N, C-alpha and C positions, 0 to 999 in steps of 0.2 A: 600666774601671770598672767598676761596679756599675750596673745600673739605679738604687740608694736612693742612692747617690753623685751622681751624674748628675741625679737628682730632686730634690736640697737644690740641684748648681749651676744648672741651669735657674732653680729658682725663687727664686735669689737676682738673677739676670741680669734676669730679668723685673720684678724690685721694683727693682731699677737703672735700668731704664730708663723704667718707667710711672711713675717719679718726675717726670720733666719733661716728663710730656703734660698740656699745657692741659685745661682742663674744656670738653667738646665743646658746639659752639654750637647744639645741636637737640636734640629729648629723646633720651632714655636709648635707644638701638635694644635694651637687651635688654628695658627694661619695656613696649615696646610691642609684644614679642609676646605679653602677656596680650589683646592684644586679638585676636590670631588666632582668626579660626573656619575651624576642623576638623569636619570628622565623624567625629560620636560621639562627641565632647570635650563632656563636661558642665562639666569645670572648666576652667581652666589660668591659670598666677599665675607668673609670672618675675620674679626680683630678681638685681640684679646685686649680686656675692659678692666684697668686698676680700680679700684676701689675707689668711689669718690669724687670719680673725672667724667663721669656720666650720668646727667641728669637727661631722662627720655622729656618728649613731649606731654605735658600736662603734671607733671608730677611738681613738687615745693623744694625737693631736696634730689643730691644726686644718691646712685645704688651705691650703698655701702661697702658691698665685698667686689671683688672680681670675678671676673665669670669670662668665658667667649661669648662673643656676639655672631651670631651668622641669619646675613640677611642673606634670602633666596626669594627669585623669582621663578613660578610657575608658568607655561603657557597659558592662555596669553596673557592675562595680568594678576595672576595671585600672587600677590608677594606675602611671605611669611618669615616669620623671628623665631630662632630658636637660641634660646641664652643656657651655657651650658657650665656650672659649677665647676671649680678645679675639680679633678680627680678625689683627692683627698679630704675634700668637701661632702661629693654627691651622698645626697641617701640612697643612688640606686632606685629610685623613684623617676616617670616620667608623670610630667602634669600638665595638660596644656587647658588654656586658658580661653574661655568660649567671650563672644563680642557682646553688642548690643542694640538694638535695633535692626538698619539697614544695615551696619557694619559700617566698610569701608575705613576702617582704622584700625591700626596696631592695638592693641590692649597691654601700654605698655606698664597701668599701676598693677595690672597682676602680673606680668611678667615680674616684676622687681620683688611684689610679695612671695613670687613663690622660691625665685632665683635667692633671696634670703632666708627662706623658712625660718623657723622658728625654735628655740631650744629641745622640742619633743622631736618633730621630725625630721630636722635636716635640712639642707638646702635641696631642692627638686631642679632636675632639669627640664624647662617649660618650653612651649611655644603659645602662636598666636598669627593669627591671619588676618589681612582687612576681607578676605572671600573673594577677591576677584574684582577689585573697584575700587577708587579713591571715594570720598565721601563728598569731597566736595569737587567744582568744576564741573563746565557746562558742556563738554564736549560729550559725541557718543558715548556710553560708557561709562561716564562718571554721574557721581553721585547727584551733582548740580543739575543736568542736562533735566530738556523739558519745563522749564521754572521747578523743580521741586523742592519743595519746601523741608524736605524731614532728609534726604539721601536717596532716595527712590528711584531718582531721574535713569540709572543704568540701564532699567527693565527696559525701555523704549528708544528708539532708534529715532531720533529726530529726523531724519532725512525721508524718511517714509512712513513713522508711527506703526513701524513693525517692531512685535517684542524682540529681545535681545534675549532670544532662547537660551544660548551658552552660558552668558552671564549670569540669566537668573538658576541656570543648574550649578553652577559654580558657586553663588551664593548657599542657596539652599543644600550642597553636601559636597559636590568635587571637592571644593577650597579644603572644605574640615579634613576627609579623608588624604590627600594628597599631603597635606601639613602633617597630618600622622604618619603617613611613610619615611616623610621627608626627616622628620625631629629623629623617628626611629635609627635613619640610613645614619644618621650624624651621633647621635650616642654610640653608637657599635664602634663608629670611624674612632672616635675622640677619646673612649674610655677603652678601648677593646673589648667591651663586653655588651648585651644588653640588659635594660632595663630590669627590674626582678618586678616591676609592677607598673602600669598604667593607669590613670587618674584622668578623668574629666572634670572640670570645675567651670559653670558659669550660671548664671541667671537669667530670665528673659530671651534676648535671643541665643545668647548662650546656653540657655534651659534646650530650646529648642535645639538646637545644637548638637547635645549630648544625647537628648532621644534620637537624632537622626542616625547617629551613628551604632547606636544599641541596635535600630532596626535595618540598618544598611550594610553596617561592617562591625559586626558582629565582637570579629575577633581582636579588635582595635586596643580597646580597653576592657580593664579591669573592675574596675568601680568606677561610677559616673553620680557626680553631684550634680542635680538639675533644679532651679530655683525658679517659678515662677514663668515655666515653658510657655515658648510661644510656638507649640504645638495645637495644631489644627490652625495652622495660618490660615489657608485657603479661605475657612470662615470667622473669626475671631476678628481679621484686618478688617474686614467692610464691616463687620456688624461695630465697630471703634464708633463709626459715624453715627449711628442709629441715636445717639442721646439729645446728639445736636437737631436729626433731622425732626424729633418726637418735640422737641420745645417747636420748633418752627412751624409745624406742623398744628398742634395740638393747643401751644401758645401765642402762636403768632409772633415771636419773639423767643430770643433767650431770656430762661430764667435767670435772673439776678443772682451774684455768688451769697452775697448777704444770706436772701431767704433759701438756697439750697442750705448753707451751712446752717441754721434755724432749722430747715427738716431733718439733714442729719442729725443735730443734738436731740431734737422733739424723738426719734428712734432709738438712738440711744440711749435715751431715759427711761423711754416705754422699755428696753427690749434685755436692758445691760443685766437688770437682775432675775433672768431667765436659770443662768444657772449656778443660781442660788448665794452669788456673789456681788456686789455692788463695785465694780471698778474701773469703769469706764470704758468698759473694752464689751461687744455684744459675743459672747461666745462662740457663736454658731448661730449665723443669720440665715439659715434655713431655718431655725424655727421663730424669727421673729414676723409676727403677722400687723406688722405697723402699717395704718392705712393714712395714706398722705393728704388724705382728703376730710378728714379732720382737722387738718388747717387750713382751712378754705374759710376764706374774710366771711364775714357774718355766722359762722356756726358759735353753736357756745362753746366754749373753751379753747377759739381759734384766738393767736397772736393779736395785741391791740397796737405793737411797736412797730409796724409798720414791715413785718415779716411774711403777714396772712398771703394764702397761698389765693389766685384768680382758679375758676373751674378748669381751666386749661392748663394752669401751671400742676394744679395738683395731679390732674389725668396727667400731662408729661411724664414727673416724676413718677407715677405706677409703672409707664410704658419703661422707662428708665431701669428701674428695677425690676421689671418683668423678663424683659431682653427682647431683641428683634421678631415680630411676627408678620408674615405675610398679610394679605389684603383679607383671606378668610378667618384671620388670627390663628392661622398652623405656624406651628414653633419653628425658627430661624435658630436663633442662638442665645445662649446665658445673657442674664446683664450686670449691670453693679447690684452690689450687694449693698444694702442696708449699713451705715455706719464706713462706708469707705465714699473719701472724697468724691465730691463731684467736678471736680476741677481740674481731672487729668480730658473727661472724655466729654464734661457738659460747662466746658469755660468758658469766659466772655470777659468784656473789656469792664473794668468796673462804670465807666462813664452812663448815664441816663438818658435814652434809654442804651441797656448793653447790646454789644454788637459779637455774634457767633466765632468762637476761636475754637476750630475743631481740631484737634488732633493730628498734628502735621503728619503723622506716618499715614493714618487711614484715607487722609486726603492725595496725599500720592499715591497709595494705591488704587483708590476710584477713578482717579484723573488719567494713569497711566499704564495701572496693569487692568485693572477690570476693561476703560474705554477707552483705552490708548488713543486718549484726545488732551493734549493739554491742556485747550481750551478749556474745557466742561468743567458746567460750575455744579457743585450740588446740591444747592438752591431749587436746582429744577427736578427731582428728583420728589415721587411720589414715594405711598408704602408698596404699592405695587410696581414701580419702574424699582425702587431700592430691595423686593423680592428676587426681580429679575437680575440684577444687577451680582446680587448674594449669591445664585444659583450659576451665572457664570463664571463666578469665580471661583465656586467649586469646581466646574469643569474644566476648566484653564489650569487650576494651578497643585488641585489637592494633589495628584501623582506626584509633581516635583519640588514642593514644601509643604505640602498637606502636614506631614511628621504626623501621622495619627492610625499607624498600622500595628495594628496589638499583637500581634503574633510574634512575639520573641522567645521563639524555643532557639535558632540558633545563639543570644543570649546567654539564654539560659543552659543552652549545652555547653558554650566557653565557660563558664562558670563565672560570669558576669555577675555583679552587684549594683543596684540602682537606689539611690535614695533621692528622690522627689519632694520638694518641700513647695507651698504657695500661700501667701498671707490672705486670709479672708479679708480684709482691707485692701484688696488690691485695686488700684485706681484705674488700672490700662490695662490690663489683661484679667476677664473675667475667671474666678476661681474655681467658678464650677464646670469649666471646661477641662480643668487638670482630675476634676474627679470622677466626669465622664468617662475620659479616656483612659484612667485605671480602670473604672469599674468594662471597661469592654477589655482591656486585660487580663483581668480575672478572670472572667469569659472565654478567653482565648487561649488560657493556659492551665487550665485545669481546678481554675475554682480558688479563692481567696488561700489559703494555708501553702496549696505550691507556690502561687505566686508571689507569697511571703518569702520565702525560701531567697529572691532574689529581688525583688523589688518592695520597695515599702514607701506609701506618700505621706506626708506630715502636713495636716493642716494648721496655721498660724493664724491663732484668733489677733485682731487689730495690728498687724501689719500691713503694709502698701507696698508697693511693687519692690520686691525683693527683699529689703527692709524698709526698717523705721516705722514709726507709729503709735499707738496710743495702749498697743498691748507691752509682753515680754516678745522681743525680737530680735533676742540677740541672741546666735549659739552657731558661729562660728562659720556661717555662710559666707559665701561669694560674698566680696567687700564687707564682712564685717567682722568686728573684734571682740573671740571668745571672752569671757569672764576667767577663765580656768582651762587650760591646755588637759585636757581627758574626754573620752569619747563619749561623756553626757554630754556635757557644755561646748562641743565643737563638732560641728556632722563629718568634719572634713576627718579627722579621726576616729569622729564613728564608721565612717567610709571605711578607714583602713584597715579597722581591726574585725570588719565583718568581710572584708577582700582576704586577707593576709591570716588571718585566725578564724575565723569563721562564726565570729559570735555576731549575732546578729541583734541591731539597734530593738527594744523591746520601749525604751524611748530617749526621748531626748531632753533637758534643760534648758529654759529661755531667760535671758534677763530683757528687762526693760534698757531702754537707751540709756547711754550716762547724762547725770545732772549736770548742768539744768535742763539740756536739752528736755527729756521724760517731763519733767514738770510742766512745759511748754505744751509737749503733746497729748497731756493729759491733764488737764486742770479737775478733773473730777477725783483720781485717784493718782497725785502726783507724787506719792512714794514710791520708792524703788521696789517693782516686787520680781518675782518669778511663779515661772507655769511648766508645768508639764507638758512636753509635746509628746501627742500618741501618733501609731503607727492608724492610719485611715483602715477602717471606718468605727474604731476607739475613739473616743474621746475624753477629755482630763476633766474629772468632777470631784469638786469640794467633798471633802472626808466628813463634813458638818461639822469640827473643832478642829482650834489650834490656829495659829495666824496664815487668814486666807491671803497673804503676803509672801506666802513663801512657798516651791512647789511641793515640798516635803507632808504636806498636807491634801495635796492633789491623788488622785488615781487614777488609770486610763482604765475605762470601761467602755461599752458595746451596747449600745441602746439605739434603740430602732429609731427609726426616722421616716 
């Protein structure tokens, strides 16, 4: 049974049972939460929500279960929502939900999924925060200030172009801890007992937020599920501009998306079979040695359909895959992987000639965070000034939001468990950044086996940012529906089993997107298939016999890289 199907079954069961419950003889325990006095809270409002009466922003239907909705504001402007299911339905777990991008909104869809729950886990007490600023609005401290394109304008005071350091800290860390403290206080007040277990669930910025909790507030959560984490923020965010810059410098214009799609198709054709299975997916892009210069116009075998590359275009693609470098060729940060869409970080308009469409989050970061100049034009960058700005970002923001401290000794002593996942075809956050951090964690925490006692990383072949893609990409992660509610197919249940029963996940089983979506994502292998996901550095390898579309015919093995 899928989580989506169980969502409706649990809701129906709750509606049936609550219909026979008489009116309480005492004051509504939900509304009484409005009278709580909590540190630094400037407003608190608690409202009993009946089933099917509240449709949150962005959701297609009302929440199908009853719950207590608590809205809190913490100084100076951190907005938090805590949703509490009825005591009889509560699973005695608290699950916080992460945000995305520059945040600025409550994650209503995630709150709804958690408070409804499923047939296995039941209903969570849950919480989300806007991290201390609204995503829109143009006044000081609002996401759209300073002409921001992606909500990052809160970081700069338009009156004097000074950084709003307090709001940056709220976004980076303080809002997360405050949300956790307030949610736990409300749980205790509402149910008369604390949660048995506390979990974090998030991807992208939500993944970084989970890691921030583990690094700085180790006692907040027992289990953390962190996807495509936006840690290393001070480095990977400025590096997201590199693809557009090298196209501008090397090709003197953006490379058309038609040509870039042809590049990826050629890379997949060249490297798909390296794992012994032709399935339309590059299993491990680190092994792909495809050279884009073979597509250069005039070379033997180059395309003749208009998608061949100029020398500058081929050089730009190489630079995009290699990653950001300084003027001396020295490493700055990682690049996109072969097989990952260029449309996220090397995007352009379909017109001829194309016009660059850089990722808005990195543009906001360069203009408002690094340069502190709303009029800054990224086209003026050279490789040398890019490297200078990159280092400036490190110096300014590593401590507050880098989220890259590998010392997890406090989290380990707390007994916390962490599952991280990252798609190899992530088009927005460079996957090798997750490997880089994991290897530093291993070095700082007593080696691989000791690290695996509390932290496991799963790299997902063919998965885009957080979800979707040509590979087997659904395993119950944030925003995805598992094909089966069990710890093999559902990462949330795998984490719960690890935390609550001490059974660490030695693998997960992922399934392709539902049809007909998967057939559109993977025309080479349009059939539904499953794959093993293995804890890094292990990888899944085909046994050599049996149906290659079944995870049962793969094994996790560790190979030298």
